[in-house]
C-alpha positions in Angstrom: -30.4 -3.9 -8.8 -28.0 -5.1 -11.5 -25.6 -2.3 -10.8 -25.4 -3.2 -7.1 -25.1 -6.9 -8.0 -22.4 -6.3 -10.5 -20.4 -4.1 -8.1 -20.3 -7.0 -5.6 -19.3 -9.4 -8.4 -16.4 -7.1 -9.3 -15.3 -6.8 -5.6 -15.3 -10.5 -5.1 -13.3 -11.1 -8.3 -10.8 -8.3 -7.3 -10.5 -9.9 -3.9 -9.8 -13.3 -5.4 -7.0 -11.6 -7.4 -5.7 -10.2 -4.1 -5.9 -13.6 -2.4 -3.9 -15.3 -5.1 -1.4 -12.4 -4.8 -1.0 -12.9 -1.0 -0.5 -16.7 -1.3 2.0 -16.3 -4.2 3.9 -13.7 -2.1 3.8 -16.2 0.8 5.5 -18.8 -1.4 8.2 -16.3 -2.3 8.8 -15.4 1.3 9.0 -18.9 2.7 11.3 -20.1 -0.1 13.6 -17.1 0.0 12.8 -16.1 -3.6 12.6 -12.3 -2.9 15.8 -12.2 -0.9 17.6 -14.2 -3.6 16.3 -11.9 -6.3 17.4 -8.8 -4.3 20.9 -10.4 -3.9 21.6 -11.8 -7.4 19.7 -9.3 -9.6 18.3 -10.3 -13.0 18.1 -14.1 -13.3 16.4 -16.9 -15.1 14.2 -19.6 -13.6 17.1 -22.0 -13.6 19.3 -19.4 -11.9 16.8 -18.7 -9.1 16.1 -22.5 -8.7 19.8 -23.2 -8.4 20.3 -20.4 -5.9 17.4 -21.4 -3.6 17.6 -25.2 -4.0 14.1 -25.5 -5.5 12.6 -27.1 -8.6 13.0 -25.2 -11.8 9.5 -25.9 -13.2 7.8 -24.6 -10.1 10.1 -21.6 -10.0 9.4 -20.8 -13.7 5.6 -20.8 -13.1 6.0 -18.6 -10.0 8.2 -16.1 -11.9 5.7 -15.9 -14.7 2.9 -15.4 -12.2 4.8 -12.7 -10.4 5.5 -10.8 -13.6 1.8 -11.0 -14.6 1.0 -9.7 -11.0 3.4 -6.8 -11.7 5.7 -7.6 -8.8 8.6 -8.7 -11.0 9.8 -7.2 -14.2 10.9 -9.4 -17.2 13.5 -8.2 -19.7 12.0 -10.0 -22.8 8.6 -11.6 -22.4 9.0 -13.0 -26.0 12.1 -15.0 -25.1 12.1 -18.7 -24.7 10.6 -19.5 -21.2 13.9 -20.8 -19.6 15.9 -17.9 -21.0 13.7 -15.0 -19.7 15.4 -13.0 -17.0 13.4 -11.6 -14.1 14.1 -8.6 -11.9 12.8 -7.5 -8.5 12.7 -3.7 -8.7 14.5 -1.9 -5.8 11.2 -0.3 -4.8 9.6 -3.7 -4.4 12.7 -5.1 -2.8 12.2 -2.7 0.1 8.7 -4.0 0.7 9.5 -7.7 0.3 13.2 -8.2 1.2 14.3 -5.4 3.5 13.3 -6.3 7.1 14.8 -3.1 8.5 12.5 -0.8 6.4 9.3 0.6 7.9 7.8 -0.3 4.5 8.6 -4.0 4.9 5.3 -6.0 4.4 6.6 -9.5 3.7 5.4 -10.7 7.1 1.8 -9.8 6.4 1.1 -12.8 4.1 2.5 -15.0 6.8 0.1 -13.5 9.3 -2.8 -14.0 6.9 -1.9 -17.6 6.2 -1.5 -18.2 9.9 -4.9 -16.7 10.6 -6.7 -19.3 8.5 -4.5 -22.2 9.6 -7.1 -23.6 12.1 -10.0 -23.0 9.7 -11.9 -26.2 10.6 -11.6 -25.5 14.3 -12.7 -22.0 13.6 -15.9 -23.2 11.9 -16.6 -25.5 14.8 -16.2 -22.5 17.2 -18.7 -20.5 15.2 -21.1 -23.4 15.5 -20.7 -24.2 19.2 -19.6 -20.9 20.6 -16.2 -22.1 21.8 -12.8 -20.7 20.9 -9.5 -21.5 19.2 -6.3 -21.5 21.2 -3.5 -19.2 20.2 -1.1 -22.1 19.8 -3.4 -23.7 17.2 -2.6 -20.9 14.7 1.0 -22.1 14.4 4.4 -20.6 13.6 3.2 -18.5 10.6 1.1 -16.3 12.8 3.5 -16.1 15.7 6.6 -15.4 13.5 4.6 -13.3 11.0 3.4 -11.0 13.8 6.8 -10.8 15.3 8.4 -9.8 12.1 5.7 -7.3 11.3 6.1 -5.6 14.7 9.9 -5.8 14.8 10.8 -2.8 12.6 8.0 -0.7 14.1 9.1 -1.3 17.7 12.8 -0.9 16.9 12.4 2.4 15.0 9.5 4.0 16.8 8.8 2.8 20.3 11.9 4.1 22.1 12.6 6.9 19.6 9.1 8.5 19.0 6.4 7.0 21.2 7.9 6.9 24.7 9.7 10.3 24.2 6.3 11.8 23.6 5.4 11.1 27.2 7.9 13.5 29.0 7.7 12.3 32.6 8.0 8.6 31.5 10.9 9.4 29.1 12.7 11.2 31.9 12.3 8.4 34.4 13.5 5.8 31.9 16.7 7.9 31.3 17.3 8.5 35.0 19.1 6.7 37.8 18.5 4.4 39.6 17.6 2.2 36.7 13.9 2.1 35.9 12.2 -1.3 35.8 9.8 -2.1 32.9 7.2 -4.9 32.8 6.1 -5.7 29.2 2.9 -7.7 29.5 2.0 -9.9 26.6 5.4 -9.3 25.1 5.1 -12.0 22.4 8.3 -12.4 20.4 10.0 -9.7 22.5 10.8 -6.8 20.1 8.9 -4.3 22.2 11.0 -5.3 25.3 14.2 -5.3 23.3 13.5 -1.9 21.8 13.0 -0.3 25.2 16.2 -1.8 26.5 18.1 -0.6 23.5 16.6 2.9 23.6 17.2 3.4 27.3 20.6 2.2 28.4 19.8 2.0 32.1 16.5 0.3 32.2 15.8 -3.3 33.3 13.0 -5.0 31.3 11.0 -8.1 32.1 8.8 -9.5 29.3 5.9 -11.7 30.3 3.8 -14.0 28.2 1.9 -17.2 28.8 2.7 -18.6 25.3 5.8 -20.7 25.5 6.5 -20.6 21.8 6.5 -16.8 21.8 8.8 -16.7 24.7 11.2 -19.1 23.0 11.2 -16.9 20.0 11.8 -13.8 22.2 14.8 -15.4 23.9 16.2 -16.3 20.5 15.6 -12.8 19.2 17.4 -11.4 22.3 20.7 -13.2 21.8 22.1 -10.9 19.1 20.8 -7.6 20.5 23.4 -6.7 23.1 20.9 -6.1 25.9 20.6 -9.6 27.3 22.1 -8.4 30.6 19.1 -6.0 31.1 16.2 -7.8 29.4 14.7 -11.1 30.3 11.7 -13.1 29.2 9.4 -15.2 31.4 6.6 -17.7 30.9 4.8 -16.4 33.9 1.5 -14.9 35.0 2.1 -11.1 35.5 -0.6 -11.3 38.2 1.9 -13.0 40.5 1.6 -11.1 43.8 5.4 -11.3 44.3 5.8 -8.8 41.4 3.5 -6.2 42.9 4.8 -2.6 42.9 8.2 -3.5 41.4 7.9 -1.5 38.1 8.1 2.1 37.0 6.5 1.4 33.7 4.1 -1.4 32.7 3.2 -1.8 29.1 0.7 -3.9 27.0 1.2 -3.5 23.3 -1.7 -4.7 21.1 -2.7 -7.6 23.4 -5.5 -6.4 25.8 -8.2 -7.1 23.2 -6.9 -10.7 22.9 -7.3 -11.5 26.6 -10.2 -13.7 27.7 -10.2 -11.7 31.0 -8.9 -8.2 30.1 -10.1 -6.7 33.5 -7.9 -9.2 35.3 -5.1 -8.4 33.0 -5.4 -4.7 33.6 -5.8 -5.3 37.4 -2.5 -7.2 37.2 -0.8 -4.3 35.4 -2.1 -1.9 38.1 -0.6 -4.1 40.7 2.8 -4.3 38.9 3.0 -0.5 38.7 1.9 0.1 42.3 1.2 3.7 43.3 4.0 5.4 41.5 4.4 3.4 38.2 2.9 4.3 34.9 0.6 1.9 32.9 0.6 2.3 29.1 -1.6 0.4 26.7 -1.3 0.5 22.9 -4.2 -1.0 21.0 -6.0 -0.7 17.6 -7.1 2.8 16.5 -10.6 1.7 15.7 -13.6 4.0 15.5 -15.2 5.5 18.6 -18.4 3.6 17.7 -19.7 1.2 15.1 -20.3 2.8 11.7 -20.4 1.3 8.2 -18.6 4.3 6.8 -16.1 6.7 8.2 -13.3 4.8 9.8 -10.1 4.0 7.9 -9.1 0.7 9.5 -12.2 -1.0 11.0 -12.5 -3.2 7.9 -9.0 -4.6 8.6 -9.6 -5.0 12.3 -12.9 -6.8 11.8 -11.0 -9.2 9.5 -8.5 -10.1 12.1 -11.2 -10.3 14.7 -13.5 -12.8 12.9 -10.5 -15.1 12.1 -8.2 -14.8 15.1 -8.7 -12.4 18.0 -12.3 -13.1 18.9 -11.8 -16.9 18.7 -8.6 -16.7 20.8 -10.3 -14.5 23.3 -13.1 -17.1 23.6 -10.7 -20.0 24.1 -11.0 -19.7 27.9 -14.1 -19.6 29.9 -15.3 -17.1 31.2 -14.4 -14.7 28.5 -15.1 -11.0 27.9 -15.4 -11.9 24.2 -13.8 -8.5 23.2 -12.4 -9.1 19.7 -10.0 -6.9 17.8 -12.4 -4.0 17.6 -12.0 -2.8 21.1 -13.3 0.8 21.1 -12.0 3.4 23.6 -15.2 3.3 25.6 -14.8 -0.5 26.1 -11.2 -0.1 27.3 -12.3 2.7 29.7 -14.9 0.4 31.2 -12.4 -2.4 31.6 -9.9 0.0 33.2 -12.5 1.3 35.7 -13.5 -2.2 36.6 -9.8 -2.9 37.2 -9.6 0.0 39.7 -8.1 2.8 37.5 -9.6 6.2 38.1 -9.1 7.6 34.6 -7.9 6.7 31.1 -6.1 9.4 29.0 -5.7 9.0 25.2 -2.2 10.2 24.5 -1.4 12.6 21.6 0.8 10.1 19.8 0.0 10.1 16.1 -0.2 6.6 14.4 -2.3 5.3 11.6 -3.0 1.9 13.2 -2.7 2.4 17.0 -4.1 4.4 19.8 -2.1 5.0 23.0 -3.8 5.0 26.5 -2.3 6.0 29.8 -4.2 4.4 32.6 -4.3 6.5 35.8 -4.6 4.7 39.2 
Protein backbone atom coordinates (compact mmCIF):
# COMPACT_ATOMS: atom_id res chain seq x y z
CA UNK A 1 0.00 0.00 0.00
CA UNK A 2 2.83 2.40 0.78
CA UNK A 3 4.30 1.93 -2.69
CA UNK A 4 1.00 2.81 -4.37
CA UNK A 5 0.49 5.78 -2.03
CA UNK A 6 4.02 7.09 -2.56
CA UNK A 7 3.70 6.75 -6.33
CA UNK A 8 0.63 9.00 -6.25
CA UNK A 9 2.41 11.52 -4.02
CA UNK A 10 5.28 11.60 -6.50
CA UNK A 11 2.89 12.12 -9.42
CA UNK A 12 1.11 15.00 -7.69
CA UNK A 13 4.39 16.70 -6.80
CA UNK A 14 5.67 16.29 -10.35
CA UNK A 15 2.39 17.65 -11.69
CA UNK A 16 2.71 20.63 -9.37
CA UNK A 17 6.14 21.25 -10.85
CA UNK A 18 4.60 21.12 -14.30
CA UNK A 19 1.81 23.49 -13.31
CA UNK A 20 4.30 26.09 -12.09
CA UNK A 21 6.20 25.64 -15.35
CA UNK A 22 3.07 26.25 -17.43
CA UNK A 23 2.17 29.43 -15.56
CA UNK A 24 5.73 30.75 -15.69
CA UNK A 25 5.81 30.13 -19.44
CA UNK A 26 2.46 31.93 -19.69
CA UNK A 27 4.03 34.99 -18.03
CA UNK A 28 6.92 34.85 -20.49
CA UNK A 29 4.57 34.61 -23.46
CA UNK A 30 2.19 37.36 -22.42
CA UNK A 31 4.97 39.81 -21.55
CA UNK A 32 7.03 39.08 -24.67
CA UNK A 33 10.04 37.77 -22.72
CA UNK A 34 10.82 34.82 -25.01
CA UNK A 35 10.56 36.86 -28.20
CA UNK A 36 12.82 39.49 -26.66
CA UNK A 37 15.38 36.90 -25.56
CA UNK A 38 15.36 35.36 -29.03
CA UNK A 39 15.94 38.79 -30.54
CA UNK A 40 18.57 40.29 -28.26
CA UNK A 41 20.45 37.17 -27.14
CA UNK A 42 22.24 36.96 -23.79
CA UNK A 43 21.01 39.64 -21.42
CA UNK A 44 20.67 40.63 -17.79
CA UNK A 45 17.49 41.21 -15.84
CA UNK A 46 17.91 44.95 -16.36
CA UNK A 47 18.41 44.43 -20.10
CA UNK A 48 15.28 42.31 -20.49
CA UNK A 49 13.21 44.63 -18.28
CA UNK A 50 14.32 47.64 -20.31
CA UNK A 51 13.59 45.89 -23.63
CA UNK A 52 10.08 44.79 -22.58
CA UNK A 53 9.02 47.73 -20.42
CA UNK A 54 8.67 45.64 -17.26
CA UNK A 55 9.89 45.78 -13.67
CA UNK A 56 13.46 44.59 -13.12
CA UNK A 57 12.82 42.86 -9.79
CA UNK A 58 9.99 40.77 -11.20
CA UNK A 59 12.04 40.00 -14.32
CA UNK A 60 15.04 38.94 -12.22
CA UNK A 61 12.91 36.46 -10.26
CA UNK A 62 11.37 35.11 -13.46
CA UNK A 63 14.77 34.67 -15.11
CA UNK A 64 16.10 32.78 -12.11
CA UNK A 65 13.02 30.55 -12.06
CA UNK A 66 13.38 29.86 -15.80
CA UNK A 67 17.01 28.89 -15.32
CA UNK A 68 16.11 26.54 -12.46
CA UNK A 69 13.36 25.10 -14.68
CA UNK A 70 16.00 24.45 -17.38
CA UNK A 71 14.33 26.65 -19.99
CA UNK A 72 17.01 29.36 -19.94
CA UNK A 73 20.76 29.02 -19.58
CA UNK A 74 22.85 31.34 -17.39
CA UNK A 75 26.49 32.14 -18.13
CA UNK A 76 27.68 32.44 -14.52
CA UNK A 77 25.31 31.45 -11.76
CA UNK A 78 27.82 32.70 -9.15
CA UNK A 79 27.77 36.23 -10.51
CA UNK A 80 25.96 39.04 -8.69
CA UNK A 81 22.21 38.72 -9.35
CA UNK A 82 21.84 41.79 -11.57
CA UNK A 83 24.94 40.92 -13.59
CA UNK A 84 23.98 37.36 -14.54
CA UNK A 85 23.31 36.97 -18.26
CA UNK A 86 20.58 34.63 -19.43
CA UNK A 87 20.18 32.95 -22.82
CA UNK A 88 17.24 31.28 -24.53
CA UNK A 89 18.82 28.32 -26.43
CA UNK A 90 17.86 28.21 -30.13
CA UNK A 91 16.21 24.81 -29.65
CA UNK A 92 13.96 26.31 -26.99
CA UNK A 93 13.40 29.46 -29.04
CA UNK A 94 11.82 27.32 -31.76
CA UNK A 95 9.29 26.00 -29.26
CA UNK A 96 8.57 29.30 -27.50
CA UNK A 97 9.28 32.10 -29.99
CA UNK A 98 8.87 30.81 -33.56
CA UNK A 99 5.17 30.87 -34.51
CA UNK A 100 5.91 29.43 -37.97
CA UNK A 101 7.42 26.20 -36.62
CA UNK A 102 5.33 23.05 -36.29
CA UNK A 103 7.11 22.62 -32.93
CA UNK A 104 5.75 25.93 -31.60
CA UNK A 105 3.99 25.29 -28.28
CA UNK A 106 3.82 28.76 -26.75
CA UNK A 107 0.03 28.96 -27.27
CA UNK A 108 -0.56 25.84 -25.16
CA UNK A 109 -0.13 27.61 -21.78
CA UNK A 110 -2.59 30.27 -22.97
CA UNK A 111 -5.08 27.51 -23.74
CA UNK A 112 -4.60 25.98 -20.30
CA UNK A 113 -4.97 29.30 -18.52
CA UNK A 114 -8.09 30.01 -20.56
CA UNK A 115 -9.53 26.61 -19.73
CA UNK A 116 -9.55 27.43 -16.00
CA UNK A 117 -10.63 31.06 -16.39
CA UNK A 118 -14.30 30.42 -15.45
CA UNK A 119 -13.43 27.99 -12.66
CA UNK A 120 -16.13 29.17 -10.25
CA UNK A 121 -18.78 28.90 -12.95
CA UNK A 122 -17.42 25.46 -13.83
CA UNK A 123 -17.81 24.26 -10.24
CA UNK A 124 -21.38 25.57 -10.22
CA UNK A 125 -22.05 23.65 -13.47
CA UNK A 126 -20.77 20.44 -11.88
CA UNK A 127 -23.19 20.98 -9.00
CA UNK A 128 -26.30 21.94 -10.93
CA UNK A 129 -25.73 20.14 -14.25
CA UNK A 130 -25.64 23.32 -16.31
CA UNK A 131 -22.92 24.48 -18.67
CA UNK A 132 -20.36 27.24 -19.22
CA UNK A 133 -20.62 29.37 -22.33
CA UNK A 134 -17.69 29.49 -24.72
CA UNK A 135 -17.41 33.28 -24.42
CA UNK A 136 -16.87 32.96 -20.65
CA UNK A 137 -13.46 31.35 -21.24
CA UNK A 138 -12.10 34.63 -22.57
CA UNK A 139 -9.40 35.70 -24.99
CA UNK A 140 -6.68 33.37 -23.71
CA UNK A 141 -8.58 30.31 -24.83
CA UNK A 142 -9.79 31.80 -28.14
CA UNK A 143 -6.43 33.26 -29.10
CA UNK A 144 -4.45 30.37 -27.67
CA UNK A 145 -6.37 27.82 -29.70
CA UNK A 146 -6.09 29.98 -32.81
CA UNK A 147 -2.33 30.30 -32.46
CA UNK A 148 -1.98 26.59 -31.67
CA UNK A 149 -3.88 25.63 -34.83
CA UNK A 150 -2.39 28.28 -37.12
CA UNK A 151 0.86 26.56 -38.06
CA UNK A 152 -0.78 23.15 -38.32
CA UNK A 153 -3.42 24.43 -40.73
CA UNK A 154 -1.04 26.56 -42.79
CA UNK A 155 1.55 23.80 -43.16
CA UNK A 156 -0.57 20.66 -43.34
CA UNK A 157 -4.22 21.19 -44.25
CA UNK A 158 -3.80 22.19 -47.89
CA UNK A 159 -0.40 20.58 -48.40
CA UNK A 160 -0.87 17.14 -46.83
CA UNK A 161 -4.39 16.40 -45.61
CA UNK A 162 -6.61 17.52 -48.47
CA UNK A 163 -4.21 16.24 -51.19
CA UNK A 164 -4.61 12.81 -49.52
CA UNK A 165 -8.24 12.79 -50.73
CA UNK A 166 -7.66 12.62 -54.53
CA UNK A 167 -11.14 13.49 -55.83
CA UNK A 168 -11.53 16.39 -53.39
CA UNK A 169 -8.05 17.67 -54.20
CA UNK A 170 -8.80 17.54 -57.94
CA UNK A 171 -12.08 19.40 -57.55
CA UNK A 172 -10.46 22.15 -55.47
CA UNK A 173 -7.88 22.70 -58.22
CA UNK A 174 -10.38 22.65 -61.08
CA UNK A 175 -12.60 25.21 -62.77
CA UNK A 176 -15.17 26.52 -62.21
CA UNK A 177 -14.01 27.57 -58.73
CA UNK A 178 -15.02 25.17 -55.99
CA UNK A 179 -16.88 26.60 -53.01
CA UNK A 180 -15.95 25.60 -49.47
CA UNK A 181 -17.99 26.03 -46.30
CA UNK A 182 -15.84 25.85 -43.16
CA UNK A 183 -18.26 25.25 -40.28
CA UNK A 184 -17.09 26.29 -36.81
CA UNK A 185 -14.15 28.10 -38.39
CA UNK A 186 -13.05 29.83 -35.18
CA UNK A 187 -10.18 32.24 -35.81
CA UNK A 188 -10.17 31.32 -39.48
CA UNK A 189 -6.80 29.69 -40.11
CA UNK A 190 -8.36 26.57 -41.63
CA UNK A 191 -10.35 28.70 -44.09
CA UNK A 192 -7.35 30.87 -44.89
CA UNK A 193 -5.14 27.83 -45.44
CA UNK A 194 -7.56 26.31 -47.95
CA UNK A 195 -7.82 29.59 -49.85
CA UNK A 196 -4.03 29.91 -49.96
CA UNK A 197 -3.46 26.30 -51.00
CA UNK A 198 -6.06 26.31 -53.78
CA UNK A 199 -5.89 29.53 -55.84
CA UNK A 200 -9.36 29.15 -57.39
CA UNK A 201 -11.54 28.25 -54.42
CA UNK A 202 -14.06 30.50 -52.67
CA UNK A 203 -14.26 29.93 -48.93
CA UNK A 204 -16.96 30.91 -46.45
CA UNK A 205 -16.11 30.47 -42.78
CA UNK A 206 -19.08 30.19 -40.41
CA UNK A 207 -19.09 30.54 -36.64
CA UNK A 208 -21.64 31.72 -34.08
CA UNK A 209 -18.98 33.21 -31.76
CA UNK A 210 -18.58 36.89 -32.62
CA UNK A 211 -15.17 37.23 -30.94
CA UNK A 212 -13.80 34.36 -33.02
CA UNK A 213 -15.10 35.86 -36.25
CA UNK A 214 -13.60 39.24 -35.36
CA UNK A 215 -10.26 37.52 -34.86
CA UNK A 216 -10.68 35.59 -38.13
CA UNK A 217 -11.32 38.81 -40.04
CA UNK A 218 -8.25 40.40 -38.46
CA UNK A 219 -6.14 37.35 -39.35
CA UNK A 220 -7.40 37.49 -42.94
CA UNK A 221 -6.19 41.02 -43.65
CA UNK A 222 -2.53 40.22 -44.30
CA UNK A 223 -2.96 36.86 -46.05
CA UNK A 224 -3.60 37.96 -49.63
CA UNK A 225 -6.80 35.91 -49.98
CA UNK A 226 -9.43 38.33 -48.70
CA UNK A 227 -10.99 38.43 -52.18
CA UNK A 228 -11.78 34.69 -51.97
CA UNK A 229 -12.33 34.10 -48.28
CA UNK A 230 -15.04 35.58 -46.07
CA UNK A 231 -16.15 35.06 -42.48
CA UNK A 232 -19.71 35.13 -41.21
CA UNK A 233 -21.46 35.17 -37.84
CA UNK A 234 -24.24 33.05 -39.27
CA UNK A 235 -25.98 29.76 -38.67
CA UNK A 236 -24.77 27.32 -41.32
CA UNK A 237 -28.20 25.70 -41.19
CA UNK A 238 -29.71 28.66 -43.07
CA UNK A 239 -31.76 27.04 -45.87
CA UNK A 240 -30.59 29.73 -48.31
CA UNK A 241 -27.14 28.10 -48.25
CA UNK A 242 -28.33 24.59 -49.10
CA UNK A 243 -26.45 22.81 -51.88
CA UNK A 244 -24.06 25.68 -52.57
CA UNK A 245 -20.80 23.99 -51.60
CA UNK A 246 -18.41 21.44 -53.10
CA UNK A 247 -16.65 20.83 -49.78
CA UNK A 248 -18.01 21.30 -46.27
CA UNK A 249 -15.55 20.99 -43.38
CA UNK A 250 -15.70 20.91 -39.60
CA UNK A 251 -12.31 20.93 -37.91
CA UNK A 252 -12.26 19.90 -34.24
CA UNK A 253 -15.66 21.35 -33.40
CA UNK A 254 -18.38 18.69 -33.69
CA UNK A 255 -17.72 17.41 -30.17
CA UNK A 256 -18.25 20.95 -28.80
CA UNK A 257 -21.72 21.31 -30.29
CA UNK A 258 -24.72 21.05 -28.00
CA UNK A 259 -26.64 19.57 -30.93
CA UNK A 260 -24.10 17.76 -33.14
CA UNK A 261 -26.78 15.93 -35.15
CA UNK A 262 -28.29 19.25 -36.17
CA UNK A 263 -24.81 20.52 -37.02
CA UNK A 264 -24.10 17.51 -39.22
CA UNK A 265 -27.53 17.78 -40.81
CA UNK A 266 -26.71 21.39 -41.71
CA UNK A 267 -23.40 20.28 -43.25
CA UNK A 268 -25.23 17.66 -45.30
CA UNK A 269 -27.59 20.37 -46.56
CA UNK A 270 -24.71 22.69 -47.46
CA UNK A 271 -23.06 19.96 -49.53
CA UNK A 272 -26.22 18.85 -51.30
CA UNK A 273 -26.03 15.69 -53.38
CA UNK A 274 -22.61 16.30 -54.95
CA UNK A 275 -20.54 17.98 -52.25
CA UNK A 276 -18.14 16.29 -49.83
CA UNK A 277 -18.44 16.52 -46.04
CA UNK A 278 -15.19 16.25 -44.08
CA UNK A 279 -14.90 16.13 -40.29
CA UNK A 280 -11.65 16.25 -38.34
CA UNK A 281 -11.89 15.42 -34.65
CA UNK A 282 -9.79 13.99 -31.83
CA UNK A 283 -8.04 10.64 -32.39
CA UNK A 284 -9.32 9.14 -29.16
CA UNK A 285 -9.57 5.43 -28.52
CA UNK A 286 -12.24 3.29 -30.12
CA UNK A 287 -13.63 2.55 -26.65
CA UNK A 288 -12.99 3.46 -23.03
CA UNK A 289 -9.86 1.84 -21.59
CA UNK A 290 -7.64 2.85 -18.70
CA UNK A 291 -4.55 1.76 -20.62
CA UNK A 292 -3.67 1.65 -24.29
CA UNK A 293 -4.54 4.99 -25.85
CA UNK A 294 -1.87 7.65 -26.23
CA UNK A 295 -3.98 10.80 -26.03
CA UNK A 296 -7.15 10.04 -24.07
CA UNK A 297 -5.54 11.46 -20.92
CA UNK A 298 -5.18 14.85 -22.65
CA UNK A 299 -8.63 14.83 -24.22
CA UNK A 300 -10.32 13.97 -20.94
CA UNK A 301 -8.46 16.93 -19.44
CA UNK A 302 -9.87 19.31 -22.03
CA UNK A 303 -13.27 17.71 -21.67
CA UNK A 304 -13.72 18.10 -17.91
CA UNK A 305 -12.58 21.75 -18.01
CA UNK A 306 -13.95 23.04 -21.30
CA UNK A 307 -15.58 20.95 -24.00
CA UNK A 308 -18.24 19.17 -21.94
CA UNK A 309 -19.27 22.37 -20.07
CA UNK A 310 -19.44 24.29 -23.36
CA UNK A 311 -21.50 21.54 -24.93
CA UNK A 312 -23.91 21.63 -21.98
CA UNK A 313 -24.33 25.43 -22.13
CA UNK A 314 -27.42 25.03 -24.33
CA UNK A 315 -30.46 22.91 -23.66
CA UNK A 316 -31.09 20.33 -25.02
CA UNK A 317 -27.56 19.01 -25.27
CA UNK A 318 -26.03 15.78 -26.51
CA UNK A 319 -23.41 16.18 -23.74
CA UNK A 320 -20.66 14.78 -25.98
CA UNK A 321 -17.40 16.08 -24.52
CA UNK A 322 -13.98 15.99 -26.14
CA UNK A 323 -13.73 12.20 -26.10
CA UNK A 324 -16.05 11.61 -29.05
CA UNK A 325 -15.28 8.07 -30.13
CA UNK A 326 -15.73 6.98 -33.79
CA UNK A 327 -18.86 5.01 -32.96
CA UNK A 328 -20.48 8.11 -31.46
CA UNK A 329 -19.74 10.18 -34.56
CA UNK A 330 -21.14 7.41 -36.76
CA UNK A 331 -24.35 7.41 -34.74
CA UNK A 332 -24.65 11.19 -35.01
CA UNK A 333 -24.00 11.01 -38.78
CA UNK A 334 -26.64 8.32 -39.28
CA UNK A 335 -29.18 10.36 -37.33
CA UNK A 336 -28.29 13.35 -39.54
CA UNK A 337 -29.10 11.34 -42.68
CA UNK A 338 -25.68 10.15 -43.83
CA UNK A 339 -25.48 6.61 -45.18
CA UNK A 340 -21.91 5.89 -44.19
CA UNK A 341 -18.81 7.28 -42.44
CA UNK A 342 -15.34 6.46 -43.77
CA UNK A 343 -12.22 6.97 -41.67
CA UNK A 344 -9.64 8.37 -44.07
CA UNK A 345 -6.04 7.05 -44.19
CA UNK A 346 -4.51 10.34 -43.07
CA UNK A 347 -1.87 9.81 -40.41
CA UNK A 348 -1.90 12.28 -37.53
CA UNK A 349 -1.02 11.87 -33.87
CA UNK A 350 -3.90 13.98 -32.53
CA UNK A 351 -6.64 13.88 -35.15
CA UNK A 352 -8.82 11.42 -37.04
CA UNK A 353 -10.39 12.36 -40.38
CA UNK A 354 -13.90 11.26 -41.35
CA UNK A 355 -15.63 11.48 -44.72
CA UNK A 356 -19.38 11.49 -44.30
CA UNK A 357 -21.19 9.89 -47.24
CA UNK A 358 -24.77 11.04 -48.01
